[in-house]
N, C-alpha and C positions, 0 to 999 in steps of 0.2 A: 509540466503544468504551465510552463511560460511559453509554449510554442517555440522553443529553441532560442529565445532572446537572451535568456540568462544561463544557458546550459553550461555545466562544468565538464569539460571534455574528459576528466578523470572521474567522472561522478560514480562510475561503477564500483569503485573501491570505498565509497564513503562510508558504508557499514563496517568495513574492515577498520577503517580510522577510528570510527566511533567505538568499536569494540576493543581496540587496543588501548583506547583512552578511558576505558571503563563504560562498559554496556549500561549499567543501571543509572548513570547520570546523563546519558545521551538523550536527545529529543526523541527518537525512535521508541526507547524504552519508556520514556515518560507517556507517550502517546499509547503505547501497548498496555500501560497500566490503566489509562483512561478507559480504554477499550474494554479491559478486563472488568473494570468496575461496573461499567454500564451494561455489560453482558451478564453480570452476576456470576462470573467463573470464579473458581478457587485456584486458578493457575493463570499465569501470564505467558503470552507468546514470547519466543526468544528470537534472536538475530537470525535463526536459520531460514533457509529459503532465499528467494529473490524479493526484495522489497522495491515497490514502485511508491514514490513518496510524493505528495502534493505540498508545496510550501508556497507561502506567500512572502516573497522578499521584499524588504523594505530599505535596505542599504546595502552598499557594496564598499568593501575595504580591499582595495587591489584586487585579487583573485578570489576573495572570500564574499559570501553573500551572507547577510544576516536577515533573518526572517522567522515567521512562525510556521511550524509543521502543521498543516490543517487536514491532512489526510494520508491514508496509507493503504496499499494492498499487499498481500504477501502470497507468493506463488511457490508450490513445491512440485519436485519431481518424485512422485509417489511410486512410480514403477520402475525407477532407477535406470532409465534408458538415456539419461543426459539431457533430456529435455524437459523443461518446467511447464507442465500442463494443467495443473490443478489450482484453482483459486481457494486458498484456505481461509483468508481473512481480509475483510475490507472495512474500513472505518473512516468517517469523516467526523471532525470537531463539530460540536452542536452549533456553534455560532457560524459555521461555514456551510451548513447542510442546505439542501434545496438550490444550489447554485450550479449543479452539474459536475461536481468535483469527482463523485464516484464514478460517474460515466466516464470522465476523462481519464481516471486511472485504469478503468477496464480496457477502454479503448487503447491507451498508451501500451499496456501490456500485450494486447493482441497484436499490436504491430511489432512486437518483439519477440513473442513467443506464441506457440500454438496452443492457446487454452482451450481444453476440451471438457474440462469438468469443474464442478464446485463441491466443496466439502460440506457436510452437513454439520451442525444445524444451520439452517437458513432462515433468518428472521423474516417478518412479514416486510419490513423495510428493504431487506436484501432481495426478497422475491420481487417486489415493486422496481427496484433498480435493475435487476437482471431482465425483468420483462420489458423494461423500456430501451435497454441497450445491449442485451445480450440474451434474447429469447431462447437461443439455441442451446445455452448452458443450462437453462431450467429444464429443458426437455431430456437432458442427459441424466438427471437425478431421478 
């Protein structure tokens, strides 16, 4: 989300580090809980899949950035072909909505993966988001 200016070259293993330190206390787990509550689900998403995270950094301590997790998107390889092609979840913190973060998450993921489908259910907000940044994904459902 920082256009590469604050990228951690080892960023791909961040979730592994959070899981080893305790998933339930991690920023992604807390964001997933907020997402669960907002969606009215009786289960929370877990660390499975590829997570693309939007953060708003406000400090740097050597190689560690401190900030707020403001959104995430989770992708899965549902056909077990080794390619992550399915958008399973996307969420932006309420205070950060309507700023283009959801679109940036989808575009960043599509730069890395061949995203061809969206898992249901899709909320009306999700449909509006996809309609504005990835209309082709709406047509596959």
